N, C-alpha and C positions, 0 to 999 in steps of 0.2 A: 503493500499500498505506499509506505516511504519512497519506492525508486519510482511507482506512478505519478504521485503527488509533484514528484522532483520535475520528472518528465514536461509534466502540464508547466510547471512555472517557466521550464527553459523553454516550450515553444511560445509560451504565454511573453516572455522576453522577447525573443527570436519576433515578433509579430510586430511587438511596439520597437523596436530597432529598426526592423525594415521601415515600419511608418517615418517614423523620424529622419531616419536614413532618407527617405523619397522628400519628404518635407523639407529637408535642410538643403538640398539639391535645386529642389524647384525654387524655393525662396533666396540662394546665392547663385547661383550659375548665372553666367553673361548671355544668356540666351537671345539678347538682340544682336550679338556680334555673330550670329549663325546667318552663311549667306543664302540669300534666296531668289533663286535665278529662275526657277518655274514655279506654274501654281501650285504645282504640288510641293514643293520645298516651301514655299510661301505659307501655304496651310500649317505644315508639320511646325514651320517655325512660331504661327500665331497659335498653338494649341499649347507650344511651350511655355508663350508669353503670359496666355491665361490661367495655365496654371500657376505661374509666378504670380502674377496680380492679385489669386486666389489666394495664394499662399502668404502673401504679403500681408493683405487687407483685409481677410475673413478669415481664418484660421485662430489664432492665438487669441482676438478681441471676441471675434464672435461664437467661431462653431465652440472653444473649449470649456466659456462659460456656461453655454447652451448645454454641453455636453454634461458638465456636473449641476446643471438645476434637473435636466431629464435623470438625471442617477438619484438625485435626491426625492426627487416625486416617484418614484420606483420605489426607494426605501424608507421615505420619513413619513411619506402623504398613505394616510388609511386607504385602502378599496374602497371601504365603506362612503368616507367623504366624497372619493370622486364618481362614484355611484350616486350618489345625493344628489350632487350639482351636476352631475355630466350624462351620468348613467342611463342605460334606457327607459328607467322610469323617472327620471328626473324632472321637475315641473318645467315645461318647455320654451315659459317666457323667459325662465331664468335662466335657463342653459343656454340657449341662441341669445339671450339678451347680452351676458357675459363674453360669450364665445366671437359674437358678431363685432365688438367693441375691442377686444383685445390686444389690434394692432396699434393703437393710439398709443397706449401706455409701452410695448414691444418693442415696436418699430423695430424690425430685425428684415432680413433679405427671405427670398423662399427655400434657402439654404440651412438660414440658423434656424427658422422654425420646426425645422425635422425633427432635431432629438426632444422639444418640448410635446411636438405633438405625438411622438412615440413614447414619450412617458406615460401622458393621459392617458392614452390609446392603451397602452399595454396594464394599466392600471382598472380598467372595464369601461373607458369613456364610451356613450355609445357613439356609433357611427355618423350620425345627423350631428351631434354637437363638435365631435374630434374633427370634421371634415370643414365646417362653420370656424373653427379656428384654425385649423390649415390654411384656410382660404383668409381670412381676416388678418392673421399674423403681420404677411408681407404687404397685403393689398392697400389698407386701411392706415398707411403712415403719413400722421400727421403734418411733419415736416415736408415731406414729399406733396402732400395734396397741396401745401402752401404754395411751394415753388412749384407747383405746376400752375397756380393760378397766377404766381406773379410775373411769371416766361413765357406761359402758353396761355394766359386770357382764363379771366375770372369763370368764365362759361366752363371751359374744360374742367379747370380744378372741383367745380361744384359738382358739375358730372359726374367725374370720377371718383370723390368722396361718398356722393348720396348711392353711387353705383353698386361700390364697394360693399358699403354694410348691409345696402337689400339682397347682393348677389351672395355673400355668406350666408344668409338664413335659408334661402331658397336653395344653394346648393346643400346644407345641410337637412333642409326637410326633407328634398329632393332622394340624398341618400338615402335618409332614413325610412322615408316610401318603399323604396327600390328593394331594401333589402331588409323590410319590417318581418319576415318570417325568421331571419336570424336574431333579428335585435328582441322578437318576442320570446326567442330560447334564452339570449343573454339577460332579458329581465327575469325570467325563470331561475335560471343560476343564479344571479344576485339574489332573490328575493330568499333562496336555500342557505343561502352562508351560513356557516355555523356558528362562526368568529367575526362579526362584523366591522372590528373595531381591528384587526389584523394584529393585534399585540403594541399596536402605534399609542403609547399614553403619553406621550411627550405633552407639555401643556400648550393649548393653540395659541398663544401669545409669543413663546419661544419659534413656536412653526413659522406664523406669521412674519417677526423681526428676520428669520434664517432666510425666508424667501424674499423676503423684500429686499435684504442685502445684497445678493445675490442676482436679482432682476435687479436692481438699482447697477450695479458694476456693469451688466450686460448692455443698460441703454445708456448710460453715460460714458464707457469707456468706447461706444461706436457712436456717440454723438456727431453728425457731420458738420463741418462748417459752413455757416449760411454764405450766399452769393454777396450780401452786403453786411460792410459793418452798423453794429449798432443794433438797440431793440433786444428783446427778452432772449431769442434765441442765440443772438452774438454770445449775451453774457454767461448763458450757460456754456457753451461751446467755450468760452475762455476759462471758464471755471472746472472744466468736465474732468480735468486731471486730480485736480485737489479734491473733488468730490467722488472720484472713483477710489483716490488712496484711500479717504477716509473711510468708503465701505469695505475697505478690500481688510483694514485695522479692525475693523469694526467685526467684520464676519470673521475672521482670525480670533480677534478675544469671544466669540459666542461657541466656536468649534471646541475651543481651548477649556471654553467653563458648563458646557452644555452637555456634552457629548462625550460618550466613552470611546475607547480604542476600537474597542469590536464593531461600532455604531460606524465610523468614519472606514474602516475595514471594508466593510458592507457596501457604504455609498461609495469609494473607490472602485470596488468589484461593478458596480450596477454603472457606473458609467464608462469603464474600460468596454462593457459588454456593448453601450451603444456606438462608442465609439469606432470598434470593429465593425460593428453592422453599419455603420452611416460614412464614414470616411474613405473606404477604398469606392464604395460607389461614387460618393461627389466626386474624385481625383478622376475619375472614369469617364464620369459623367463630363468633366468641366474640358476634359481635353477631348473629347469627340466633338462636343461644340465648338472650342475653336477652332479643329478642323474644318470643320461645315462653314462657320459664320463670323471665326475670327472675334477678335475685339471688335468694341464699337469704334469707326472711324477706321480700319484697317482690314482690307482685303483675306480672303482664304478662300476655300473652293468655289462657293454660292458667293459671286461678285455683287456687292451692294445696292449699285446701281439696276441690278434686277430687279430687288425689291422694290425700290424707289419706286420703279415705272409699273412694277404687277398693284401697288397699294395706291395708285393713283385715283381721283375719285371716290364715292360714296357709293357703290355698289357690290351687292352680295360678296363679289369676288373677290375685291380689295377688302373688306372686311374680315373674310374668311382667313384671307392670308394672313392679313395683319394679328389675327387671334392666332391662327397655328405658329407664327414666325415666334409670335409671342412666347406663347404656351412652351416652345425649345428651347429658345434662346435664350443665355445666361444675363441678365442684366442685376450689378451691382446695384444695393441700396440708392437712390438720387440718382442713378446714370440716365434711365431711362428720360428724365426731365430733356437734361442737353441732346440724346438722341431725337426725339420726338422734334426738336426744336428743327435740329438741320432736317431730318425727312421731311417738316411740313412745309420748310423752306424750299427743298426739291420736289415738289409738287405733291404732295400726300394728301389727301382727302382729312378732313376733320374727323369722320364716322372712324376711319380705320387707326385714326390716333388714337381715338377713347378706347376703341378694340383691343390694342396694342398695350396701352396703359392699365388695362384688366385685366389681360389674361400673363401680362409680363413678368411683373413682379409677383405676381403670386405663383407660379407654377416655372418651370426649366428643364432641362433633360436631365442633367444631374440629379435635382430634385423628386424628378419624376421616376429616376432609377428606385430612391430610397424610398419612394413611398409604396413602389411595387413588395419591395423586401419585408414594410410594415403591414401593409391589410391586402397583399395581393395580388395577382393581375388583373383579376377581373374589375373589382373596386376602384385599381387604379385608371383603369380605361375608361370606365363612368364617371370616375370624378373627372380626368382629362377633357372629355366630351362635354362635361357639364360645365365646364367652364371656358370652354371654345366656343361652344353653342351661346351661352349667357350674352359672353363679351362680344359674339359679331353680331347676336339682336341689338345691343347696347349700341353698337357703332354704325349699324345699319339707322334705326331709330333718332341717335343723334346726329346722323347726317343729314335726315330731313328737315330736323328743324332747326340747326345749326347756320 
């Protein structure tokens, strides 16, 4: 038994070293110096540069805190609490209300929301509230909506904000209805739980403070610089590292005073489980996305001029294409706004612009791969199809009235 345990530890250590090695290479190597004398070579370089951008700007400050939050949810949040507020038998107004506005607090991208989604889904959250949370997390980013209104016009900003909130609820309700038999079985299983508190006896105030500190670190560490100086958003950005540092020290104090060593070990183990499940798929998805579409403003296998010519006007083809491209292309948080500004200047219709704004931040090829590993191929296809269909519809309607 001891030898088996040692082999498992060595294997896990090997996986960790491999992941750290890939991250370090992606972070540090000078990929921009790679010559690209053909379209294929250019696409290959773009995939590496996109992976590097992801490693430098999203892994340490976005994904790592999110993975620890997901691990904490799976260890320290009782299954009974998740079932009460997000489970199949939860009060629908409360469940969908909380899920639909989560993005106003989290302000994360489509990849960072994945560990949090995995955490609540693995604890028994219903497919409806869970997917509403999955969509709203990156879609309802207050700063992104404000930036959209300031740069692309207040009409597009308001349309994006309202549609994102409504869509999160619609998507969640449709997922619940489509899989209602499975949800009924989950509800029955939840009602038959023998130990509804899962042994989680930590005071609610301690859990609340612990999670608030981690969410605060995630939010403030990733607070983007506003386009213009001055104002509340700029003031928060200016102080973000002081706030993040304070919350980190506060969290360390909580861990020392409130948690036993066994609990911390369980937390790290759960976090590592999510990391093994999510990070390899994300890296692979980023590479494939980079080969096909490249970074914003940089060509790859699919030239940007093709996309610009296909999404002109406000017809159904243009809106559908904008939704599909948005669903599979990777957008870092807030980058969709300057991208849309350039596309609109190149002749993109306002309807397709809204369709891309609704589908793009909420999905990407890397996130789709991870979502499939969490809730299966069938549910993932349905979820992606709903996002694309609703985004296309919103684009068509907005194109007619704008």
